[in-house]
C-alpha positions in Angstrom: 0.1 -0.1 -0.2 1.6 3.2 -1.1 1.6 6.7 1.1 -1.7 8.2 -0.7 -3.6 5.0 0.0 -2.1 4.9 3.9 -3.5 8.7 4.2 -6.5 7.8 2.6 -7.0 4.5 5.1 -5.8 7.4 7.7 -8.8 9.5 7.2 -11.5 6.7 7.4 -9.3 6.1 10.8 -10.4 9.6 12.2 -13.7 9.7 11.3 -15.2 7.4 14.5 -12.7 9.5 16.7 -13.9 13.1 15.3 -17.4 11.8 15.7 -17.1 10.7 19.5 -15.1 14.1 20.1 -18.0 15.9 18.0 -20.6 14.3 19.9 -19.3 14.1 23.6 -18.4 16.7 26.0 -16.4 15.1 28.6 -14.1 18.0 29.0 -14.3 21.8 27.9 -12.1 22.0 25.1 -13.7 18.4 23.2 -14.7 20.3 20.3 -11.4 22.0 19.9 -9.9 17.8 20.0 -12.7 17.3 17.2 -11.8 20.6 15.1 -8.2 19.0 15.0 -9.2 15.8 14.0 -11.4 17.2 11.2 -8.5 19.3 9.9 -6.2 16.5 10.1 -8.7 14.3 8.2 -9.0 17.2 5.7 -5.0 17.5 5.4 -5.0 13.7 4.1 -7.5 14.7 1.3 -5.1 17.3 0.6 -1.9 15.4 0.6 -3.0 12.1 -0.8 -4.2 13.7 -4.2 -1.1 15.5 -4.6 1.2 13.1 -3.8 -0.2 10.4 -6.0 -0.3 12.4 -9.2 2.8 13.9 -8.5 4.6 10.6 -8.0 2.9 9.1 -10.1 0.8 6.8 -7.6 -2.7 6.5 -8.8 -4.1 3.2 -7.6 -8.0 1.7 -8.4 -8.1 1.7 -4.7 -7.1 5.2 -4.2 -9.8 5.9 -6.9 -12.1 4.5 -4.9 -11.4 4.8 -1.5 -10.7 9.0 -1.5 -13.7 10.0 -2.7 -15.8 7.4 -0.3 -13.6 8.7 2.7 -14.4 12.1 1.6 -18.2 11.5 1.3 -18.0 9.1 4.7 -16.8 12.4 6.4 -19.1 15.1 5.2 -22.1 12.9 5.4 -21.2 11.6 9.3 -20.6 15.5 10.0 -23.9 16.5 8.5 -25.7 14.1 10.3 -24.4 15.0 13.4 -24.9 18.3 13.4 -28.7 17.8 12.3 -28.6 15.7 15.8 -27.0 18.6 17.6 -29.5 21.2 16.0 -26.4 23.2 14.0 -27.6 22.2 10.2 -31.3 21.8 9.1 -32.4 18.8 8.6 -33.6 19.9 4.5 -29.9 21.0 3.7 -28.6 17.3 4.9 -31.2 15.4 3.0 -30.7 17.5 -0.2 -26.6 16.8 -0.2 -27.2 13.1 1.0 -29.3 12.5 -2.1 -26.8 14.3 -4.6 -24.1 12.2 -3.0 -26.0 9.0 -3.3 -27.2 9.8 -6.9 -24.2 10.6 -8.3 -22.4 7.3 -6.3 -25.3 5.0 -8.0 -24.7 6.5 -11.1 -20.5 5.9 -10.9 -21.1 2.3 -10.1 -23.5 1.4 -12.9 -20.8 3.4 -15.6 -18.5 1.7 -13.9 -19.8 -1.5 -14.4 -19.5 -0.4 -18.2 -16.0 0.2 -17.9 -16.5 3.8 -18.0 -14.5 5.9 -15.2 -15.9 9.5 -14.7 -13.7 11.8 -13.1 -14.7 14.3 -10.7 -15.4 18.2 -12.0 -13.8 21.3 -10.9 -17.6 21.9 -9.8 -17.3 18.7 -7.3 -14.2 19.6 -6.2 -15.0 23.2 -4.9 -18.3 21.6 -3.3 -16.4 19.0 -1.6 -14.2 22.2 -0.1 -17.0 24.3 0.7 -18.7 21.3 2.6 -15.5 20.6 4.3 -15.3 24.8 5.1 -18.7 24.1 6.3 -18.3 21.2 8.5 -15.3 22.6 10.2 -17.4 26.1 10.9 -19.6 23.7 12.5 -17.8 21.5 14.5 -15.9 24.6 16.5 -18.0 25.8 19.5 -17.1 29.5 18.9 -20.2 30.6 20.6 -18.8 28.8 24.0 -15.4 30.2 22.9 -16.9 33.6 23.2 -18.5 33.4 26.3 -15.6 32.1 28.2 -13.4 34.9 27.1 -16.8 37.3 28.1 -16.5 38.5 23.9 -19.4 41.1 22.7 -22.2 38.5 21.5 -21.6 40.3 17.9 -18.6 38.2 17.5 -20.4 35.2 17.7 -23.3 36.6 15.4 -20.6 37.3 12.9 -19.4 33.6 13.0 -22.9 32.5 13.1 -23.8 34.5 9.7 -20.3 33.3 8.3 -20.9 29.9 8.9 -25.0 30.0 7.6 -23.5 31.8 4.4 -21.0 28.9 3.7 -23.6 26.4 4.2 -25.5 28.1 1.5 -22.9 28.3 -0.7 -22.0 24.3 -0.2 -25.5 23.3 -0.8 -25.6 25.6 -3.9 -22.4 24.2 -5.4 -23.8 20.6 -4.6 -27.0 21.6 -6.5 -24.9 22.9 -9.6 -22.2 20.3 -9.4 -25.3 17.6 -9.6 -26.2 19.5 -12.5 -22.9 19.7 -14.3 -21.7 16.4 -13.8 -25.6 15.3 -15.3 -25.0 17.3 -18.1 -21.2 16.3 -19.0 -22.4 12.8 -18.8 -25.9 12.7 -20.6 -24.5 10.1 -23.1 -23.2 8.0 -20.6 -26.3 8.6 -18.5 -28.9 7.7 -21.1 -26.4 4.8 -22.1 -26.1 3.4 -18.7 -30.0 3.2 -18.4 -30.2 1.0 -21.3 
């Protein structure tokens, strides 16, 4: 197993630890630990792809496991945010539906020997989803209260988080439309 694949596996291993610290409050800085784990997982995503392309270490395992690890990280985060009251359930449903639809389509097409690469819209979508999850992971309101910062600081953070959420949602829809349009021939032949 090469280094990029090891980084992908490490990201998968980090996910349960991230979820554990996100959903518990054993100590006052649990959200800090969750955020550090989340950032570490996101960094493995950045580096595994760069290393694989630079050193020509692209493998079938990496092509399958890397996007899967991204989806598991983002999807599990969003489900937790719905449970924590940080994310509207309908946003989670739209994003999850897109991910399942595209993953299912890729499986059907892969069965016909066609590999569909991710588009730039899809990469932007994943990036904004990860930023959204990072912002929602961190308990900024708790930090503000601990340091007696004015409520306006926390309000600005909340507004930024909401704006990023809507950008991630818009990119999710745009990337779905772009993906289906660019691959319409493969899509129609995949249904036959």
